[in-house]
ROFIDO-673416 format. One line per field, with one value per atom (N, C-alpha, C): residue in one letter; y, z, x. Coordinates in steps of 0.02 Angstrom, whole numbers. Atoms other than C-alpha are relative to their C-alpha. Layout:
<recs>
code = A,...
Y = Y,...
Z = Z,...
X = X,...
</recs>
This chain:
<recs>
code = M,M,M,L,L,L,L,L,L,S,S,S,A,A,A,P,P,P,V,V,V,F,F,F,L,L,L,V,V,V,V,V,V,A,A,A,W,W,W,R,R,R,E,E,E,A,A,A,S,S,S,R,R,R,G,G,G,A,A,A,P,P,P,L,L,L,T,T,T,W,W,W,R,R,R,D,D,D,W,W,W,A,A,A,G,G,G,V,V,V,T,T,T,V,V,V,L,L,L,G,G,G,L,L,L,F,F,F,G,G,G,Y,Y,Y,Y,Y,Y,G,G,G,A,A,A,S,S,S,M,M,M,L,L,L,D,D,D,F,F,F,Y,Y,Y,G,G,G,L,L,L,L,L,L,Y,Y,Y,I,I,I,S,S,S,A,A,A,G,G,G,L,L,L,E,E,E,R,R,R,L,L,L,V,V,V,L,L,L,F,F,F,T,T,T,Y,Y,Y,P,P,P,T,T,T,L,L,L,T,T,T,L,L,L,L,L,L,L,L,L,G,G,G,W,W,W,M,M,M,M,M,M,H,H,H,G,G,G,R,R,R,R,R,R,I,I,I,A,A,A,V,V,V,R,R,R,E,E,E,I,I,I,A,A,A,A,A,A,C,C,C,L,L,L,L,L,L,C,C,C,Y,Y,Y,A,A,A,G,G,G,I,I,I,A,A,A,L,L,L,A,A,A,V,V,V,V,V,V,H,H,H,D,D,D,V,V,V,E,E,E,V,V,V,S,S,S,G,G,G,D,D,D,A,A,A,A,A,A,T,T,T,I,I,I,A,A,A,L,L,L,G,G,G,C,C,C,L,L,L,L,L,L,V,V,V,F,F,F,G,G,G,S,S,S,S,S,S,L,L,L,S,S,S,F,F,F,A,A,A,L,L,L,Y,Y,Y,L,L,L,T,T,T,G,G,G,A,A,A,T,T,T,G,G,G,A,A,A,I,I,I,R,R,R,T,T,T,L,L,L,G,G,G,A,A,A,T,T,T,R,R,R,F,F,F,S,S,S,A,A,A,L,L,L,A,A,A,T,T,T,L,L,L,V,V,V,S,S,S,T,T,T,V,V,V,A,A,A,V,V,V,G,G,G,L,L,L,H,H,H,F,F,F,C,C,C,A,A,A,T,T,T,R,R,R,P,P,P,L,L,L,D,D,D,A,A,A,L,L,L,V,V,V,Q,Q,Q,P,P,P,A,A,A,P,P,P,V,V,V,L,L,L,W,W,W,L,L,L,A,A,A,A,A,A,A,A,A,M,M,M,A,A,A,L,L,L,F,F,F,S,S,S,T,T,T,V,V,V,L,L,L,P,P,P,V,V,V,F,F,F,L,L,L,Q,Q,Q,S,S,S,A,A,A,A,A,A,I,I,I,R,R,R,R,R,R,M,M,M,G,G,G,A,A,A,Q,Q,Q,T,T,T,A,A,A,A,A,A,L,L,L,V,V,V,G,G,G,S,S,S,T,T,T,G,G,G,P,P,P,V,V,V,I,I,I,T,T,T,V,V,V,F,F,F,L,L,L,A,A,A,W,W,W,S,S,S,M,M,M,L,L,L,D,D,D,E,E,E,P,P,P,V,V,V,S,S,S,A,A,A,L,L,L,Q,Q,Q,L,L,L,A,A,A,G,G,G,T,T,T,V,V,V,L,L,L,V,V,V,I,I,I,A,A,A,G,G,G,V,V,V,L,L,L,I,I,I,V,V,V,G,G,G,R,R,R,R,R,R
Y = -54,-1426,14,-10,-1455,34,-29,-1411,73,-69,-1251,45,-39,-1197,51,-51,-1111,65,-60,-992,41,-37,-946,28,-27,-925,64,-60,-801,57,-52,-706,27,-22,-702,44,-40,-637,69,-64,-503,46,-41,-444,23,-20,-443,60,-57,-321,65,-59,-203,22,-14,-214,3,-4,-192,-71,66,-336,-25,29,-455,-2,6,-449,-72,69,-606,-16,11,-581,-16,14,-577,-72,68,-739,-52,47,-823,-7,2,-776,-37,34,-833,-75,71,-998,-37,33,-1039,-4,-1,-988,-46,45,-1083,-73,69,-1241,-16,12,-1221,-1,-11,-1161,-47,38,-1261,-68,66,-1405,-39,36,-1454,-13,8,-1423,-49,44,-1512,-73,69,-1664,-35,30,-1695,-13,8,-1671,-61,57,-1796,-66,62,-1925,-17,13,-1905,-30,27,-1941,-74,72,-2115,-39,34,-2155,20,-22,-2053,24,-22,-1998,74,-69,-1835,47,-41,-1770,14,-9,-1799,42,-38,-1732,75,-71,-1567,31,-27,-1547,10,-7,-1580,57,-53,-1466,69,-64,-1330,25,-28,-1309,57,-51,-1189,71,-67,-1031,7,-5,-1071,-4,3,-1117,67,-66,-950,50,-43,-863,-13,17,-957,23,-23,-919,76,-73,-735,21,-14,-739,-15,21,-831,43,-34,-735,75,-73,-562,29,-24,-552,21,-17,-539,-33,27,-560,-45,46,-707,10,-15,-666,-65,58,-783,-34,29,-806,-40,36,-862,-68,64,-995,-46,40,-1053,-26,21,-1059,-58,55,-1168,-65,60,-1289,-29,24,-1299,-36,30,-1337,-70,64,-1477,-51,45,-1549,-28,22,-1556,-51,48,-1645,-67,62,-1771,-41,36,-1814,-32,27,-1836,-60,57,-1950,-61,56,-2058,-31,24,-2071,-44,38,-2130,-65,61,-2255,-51,45,-2328,-30,24,-2343,-49,41,-2416,-50,45,-2494,-1,0,-2450,66,-63,-2318,22,-19,-2324,33,-28,-2291,70,-66,-2146,50,-45,-2073,24,-19,-2076,50,-47,-1992,68,-64,-1858,38,-33,-1824,31,-27,-1801,62,-57,-1685,59,-54,-1586,33,-29,-1564,46,-42,-1497,66,-60,-1375,47,-41,-1314,33,-26,-1293,58,-53,-1189,60,-56,-1084,40,-35,-1044,41,-37,-993,63,-58,-879,54,-48,-798,38,-33,-762,36,-28,-717,72,-68,-554,52,-48,-460,-6,10,-538,28,-26,-493,77,-72,-315,28,-23,-302,-13,21,-396,8,1,-384,-71,66,-526,-44,40,-582,-26,20,-585,-51,48,-671,-68,63,-804,-40,35,-846,-28,23,-857,-56,51,-956,-67,61,-1082,-32,28,-1102,-35,33,-1141,-68,63,-1273,-50,46,-1345,-34,30,-1372,-52,47,-1455,-63,58,-1569,-43,37,-1616,-40,35,-1661,-58,52,-1760,-59,53,-1856,-40,35,-1896,-44,40,-1960,-60,53,-2073,-42,35,-2127,-3,2,-2184,51,-50,-2059,-26,26,-2177,1,-8,-2150,61,-57,-1988,-20,23,-2090,-26,15,-2095,2,-2,-2125,72,-66,-1975,28,-28,-1960,27,-23,-1944,67,-62,-1809,58,-52,-1713,22,-18,-1720,41,-38,-1659,71,-67,-1515,42,-36,-1468,22,-18,-1472,55,-53,-1365,68,-64,-1230,19,-17,-1239,-12,15,-1309,25,-25,-1227,73,-68,-1072,49,-48,-988,8,-9,-1026,36,-32,-970,76,-72,-798,30,-26,-777,4,0,-825,59,-56,-699,67,-62,-563,12,-6,-599,21,-17,-591,74,-70,-423,47,-44,-351,-7,12,-431,-20,27,-498,-75,73,-678,-31,31,-711,2,-5,-646,-44,42,-733,-73,69,-896,-17,13,-876,2,-10,-830,-67,64,-1007,-49,42,-1073,-49,49,-1163,-60,54,-1276,-69,67,-1423,-25,21,-1425,-21,16,-1423,-67,62,-1562,-61,57,-1674,-22,18,-1667,-20,23,-1681,-71,68,-1834,-51,44,-1907,-12,6,-1872,-29,21,-1907,-61,55,-2031,-54,48,-2124,-10,4,-2085,7,-5,-2115,64,-59,-1964,-19,18,-1991,63,-55,-1882,27,-22,-1879,46,-41,-1811,68,-64,-1679,44,-38,-1628,28,-23,-1617,58,-54,-1509,64,-59,-1391,32,-28,-1372,35,-31,-1335,67,-62,-1205,52,-47,-1127,30,-25,-1113,52,-47,-1028,65,-61,-908,42,-39,-858,42,-37,-808,57,-51,-712,31,-22,-649,69,-66,-471,-2
Z = 42,2756,-59,56,2610,22,-24,2714,21,-21,2779,-58,56,2609,-28,27,2546,41,-43,2696,-16,13,2663,-71,68,2476,-2,-2,2509,34,-37,2636,-41,41,2522,-58,56,2376,25,-27,2484,18,-22,2557,-60,59,2385,-34,32,2321,39,-41,2464,3,-10,2467,-65,58,2350,-24,25,2236,35,-33,2312,-48,38,2251,2,-1,2213,68,-66,2380,51,-44,2468,-10,14,2381,27,-25,2425,76,-72,2608,23,-18,2617,-12,17,2533,52,-48,2648,69,-67,2806,3,2,2752,6,-4,2729,70,-68,2900,51,-53,3001,0,1,2942,-33,30,2839,41,-35,2920,73,-71,3099,12,-10,3081,-17,20,2987,50,-48,3105,67,-63,3255,-3,6,3192,-6,4,3146,69,-68,3321,45,-41,3397,-12,11,3320,52,-43,3447,73,-70,3605,18,-24,3712,-16,13,3684,53,-53,3853,-10,13,3814,-63,64,3637,14,-12,3705,38,-37,3827,-45,46,3693,-49,48,3570,32,-33,3702,12,0,3684,-50,52,3541,27,-25,3652,13,-13,3708,-65,66,3529,-36,31,3472,29,-31,3597,-30,28,3532,-72,70,3351,-4,-2,3396,14,-14,3466,-61,57,3315,-62,63,3178,7,-9,3254,52,-49,3385,66,-63,3529,58,-57,3697,42,-42,3804,73,-70,3990,39,-43,4131,19,-19,4184,-57,58,4007,-8,1,4014,54,-55,4182,-20,22,4105,-49,48,3963,36,-38,4087,36,-33,4184,-50,51,4024,-18,22,3971,57,-58,4147,6,-2,4144,-54,54,3976,18,-19,4044,48,-47,4187,-37,38,4064,-43,39,3956,44,-47,4108,13,-11,4139,-59,59,3960,-7,3,3965,50,-51,4126,-22,21,4048,-58,61,3878,1,-2,3915,-63,64,3739,-9,1,3753,-71,68,3568,-36,32,3508,26,-31,3630,-24,24,3576,-71,69,3393,0,-3,3437,25,-27,3540,-52,52,3399,-54,51,3273,26,-28,3389,12,-8,3429,-67,67,3241,-16,9,3237,38,-40,3377,-32,33,3285,-63,60,3124,17,-19,3214,27,-25,3301,-58,59,3131,-33,27,3070,41,-43,3220,-9,6,3201,-66,66,3016,-13,16,3023,20,-25,3117,-55,54,2969,-56,53,2843,19,-24,2949,0,0,2966,-71,69,2776,-32,35,2719,41,-44,2869,24,-31,2985,-38,33,2892,-67,67,2718,4,-7,2773,23,-25,2870,-54,53,2724,-52,52,2597,24,-27,2709,9,-10,2748,-67,67,2564,-28,20,2528,34,-38,2664,-26,26,2593,-63,60,2426,18,-21,2513,30,-29,2615,-54,54,2458,-41,38,2364,42,-44,2515,1,-1,2523,-66,65,2336,-10,8,2349,46,-50,2499,9,-12,2498,-63,56,2372,11,-6,2335,36,-33,2399,76,-73,2574,25,-19,2572,15,-14,2580,71,-71,2765,26,-30,2877,21,-18,2922,65,-61,3102,-11,13,3036,-37,39,2912,44,-46,3049,45,-41,3159,-40,43,3013,-11,9,2985,63,-63,3169,8,-4,3162,-50,49,3004,28,-27,3096,64,-66,3276,10,-9,3254,-58,57,3089,-14,20,3035,58,-56,3205,29,-27,3277,-46,47,3118,3,0,3118,69,-68,3308,14,-11,3310,-35,37,3175,29,-32,3259,64,-62,3421,-15,19,3334,-19,22,3257,61,-57,3427,52,-55,3541,-22,22,3434,8,2,3405,68,-63,3572,53,-50,3682,-19,22,3576,14,-13,3595,74,-72,3784,30,-28,3809,5,-1,3771,51,-49,3928,34,-29,3982,-45,48,3829,25,-23,3904,56,-55,4062,-26,28,3963,-36,39,3849,44,-46,3991,29,-32,4074,-51,52,3911,-22,19,3864,54,-55,4036,-2,-5,4028,-64,62,3844,-32,32,3790,49,-52,3955,7,-11,3957,74,-71,4130,17,-24,4229,65,-60,4356,32,-34,4482,-40,42,4365,-56,55,4222,24,-28,4331,20,-19,4400,-62,62,4223,-30,26,4170,38,-41,4316,-17,17,4271,-67,66,4088,4,-7,4134,38,-38,4263,-44,45,4133,-48,48,4008,33,-35,4136,24,-19,4196,-58,59,4019,-16,19,3991,58,-61,4166,-5,8,4108,-29
X = -26,209,-47,46,90,-64,62,-62,8,-12,17,22,-27,88,-49,46,-72,-1,-1,-68,62,-61,113,3,3,82,-41,42,-59,37,-36,45,59,-57,199,-23,26,94,-23,24,12,58,-56,177,43,-38,262,-31,33,131,11,-10,173,73,-71,363,38,-43,509,18,-20,562,64,-58,688,60,-62,868,24,-27,968,31,-29,1055,-55,57,886,-23,23,833,49,-51,998,-5,5,979,-62,62,797,6,-7,841,43,-45,987,-33,31,893,-61,57,737,22,-26,841,25,-25,922,-57,47,774,-60,62,624,6,-11,693,51,-53,858,-17,15,803,-56,57,636,16,-14,699,47,-46,845,-34,36,731,-46,46,601,37,-40,733,28,-25,806,-53,54,635,-13,5,644,41,-48,781,-3,0,751,-71,65,604,-12,17,512,28,-28,570,74,-71,754,11,-6,731,-6,11,665,58,-57,809,61,-57,941,-13,17,850,8,-2,850,70,-67,1037,6,-7,998,11,-19,1002,74,-72,1179,40,-33,1228,-7,10,1154,51,-51,1269,68,-66,1421,6,-2,1376,6,-7,1356,71,-71,1532,43,-41,1604,-12,17,1512,-1,6,1490,46,-48,1627,-30,32,1504,37,-36,1592,-46,37,1536,21,-15,1524,9,-12,1575,-66,64,1394,-31,25,1352,35,-37,1489,-28,29,1419,-69,66,1245,4,-10,1307,16,-19,1386,-60,61,1222,-45,42,1126,24,-26,1240,3,5,1246,-71,70,1056,-15,11,1057,33,-34,1183,-43,44,1064,-59,56,921,21,-26,1029,7,-6,1067,-69,68,879,-22,22,845,39,-39,988,-26,27,918,-66,66,745,6,-3,795,57,-58,965,41,-36,1028,36,-37,1163,16,-19,1213,-58,59,1036,-15,12,1015,52,-53,1183,-15,18,1126,-57,57,961,21,-24,1048,41,-41,1171,-44,45,1030,-37,37,932,47,-48,1090,14,-6,1113,-58,59,936,7,-10,977,50,-50,1132,-29,31,1032,-46,46,900,38,-40,1034,29,-25,1110,-55,57,937,-14,14,908,53,-55,1078,-5,3,1053,-65,67,868,-8,9,889,8,-12,963,-51,50,843,-68,64,692,1,-6,755,-8,3,768,-68,60,613,-64,58,498,-13,8,450,-49,52,293,24,-23,368,56,-55,527,-25,25,432,-34,37,318,48,-45,459,46,-45,577,-36,38,440,-18,13,396,62,-62,578,6,-3,572,-51,51,411,24,-28,495,53,-52,643,-29,32,530,-33,32,433,51,-53,593,27,-24,654,-49,51,490,1,1,491,61,-61,669,2,-6,637,-63,62,454,-43,48,321,-56,53,183,-62,60,49,6,-7,122,-40,41,21,-72,68,-139,-2,1,-177,-72,67,-330,-18,25,-438,31,-30,-371,70,-68,-193,-2,6,-246,-24,23,-339,57,-58,-183,50,-46,-78,-26,28,-199,8,-10,-189,72,-71,1,17,-12,-3,-18,22,-99,36,-24,-41,75,-71,136,43,-38,186,-17,18,89,8,-2,66,71,-67,240,48,-46,329,-7,11,249,15,-13,259,75,-72,444,33,-30,488,-18,20,387,39,-40,479,72,-68,649,4,1,601,-2,8,555,55,-46,685,70,-63,827,2,-2,878,15,-22,963,-55,53,822,-59,56,690,14,-18,785,-7,1,787,-70,66,605,-38,35,546,26,-33,628,-48,47,468,-10,11,474,18,-18,570,-46,43,463,-68,65,301,3,-5,362,8,-9,420,-67,63,249,-53,46,151,18,-21,255,-20,21,217,-76,73,30,-32,32,-4,33,-36,131,22,-18,154,75,-72,340,15,-15,414,38,-36,474,34,-38,612,29,-32,701,60,-56,853,-24,24,750,-25,23,668,59,-59,838,35,-29,906,-39,42,759,12,-12,787,67,-66,972,-1,3,934,-37,38,802,42,-41,920,54,-52,1058,-27,29,944,-21,23,872,59,-58,1045,24,-21,1090,-48,49,929,-36,34,893,-29,28,862,-70
</recs>
């Protein structure tokens, strides 16, 4: 977050010179959405990874499209079709198979349950962000909103760090700093702007569904790079989750 902050500061300053000043309502919306989308979702996700595999984490996290549908129904009165209910059931059945795989590998059901609960909290936080971001992006523009929301999250992450860790924990070997710089660019700056641009063009629900290849990519990257085992159960669970998401967003 610290390494990516200069980019967002420059973008926020540039966009502020082009647009109208933000009202207190705009600031309140950006603050709340920044805390949900980039602070709450990321922190819960990373804490969950302490307890479960990357493959299972990605499947649980990928419940956010179905959660976005439910939030749309609860907050905006959007009707949920029968096929969408069936899609949700497929997603959660797939996650159940992946959980069985992880329990078989580790043998610690309580630890896996805690990890899944944390990652599910991350998914809910991100779904709340997606649901609320559509209106804010329409008002402020995708680029300006993204920069401001991420800066809010950077402040939150900094305060969290200061409250829980000593400052000398920032002193890390060069390989760690290079990895952090790569994550700042490829896993923070680019995805933040691309996600907001997608929401502006397609809406929150469609944007949430387009990333349906995410769990499959993560399962195979975790297998090839982290030596995580891949079983028939996990592959079957992945197929069910993808099928559920594609049924919802088949158009």
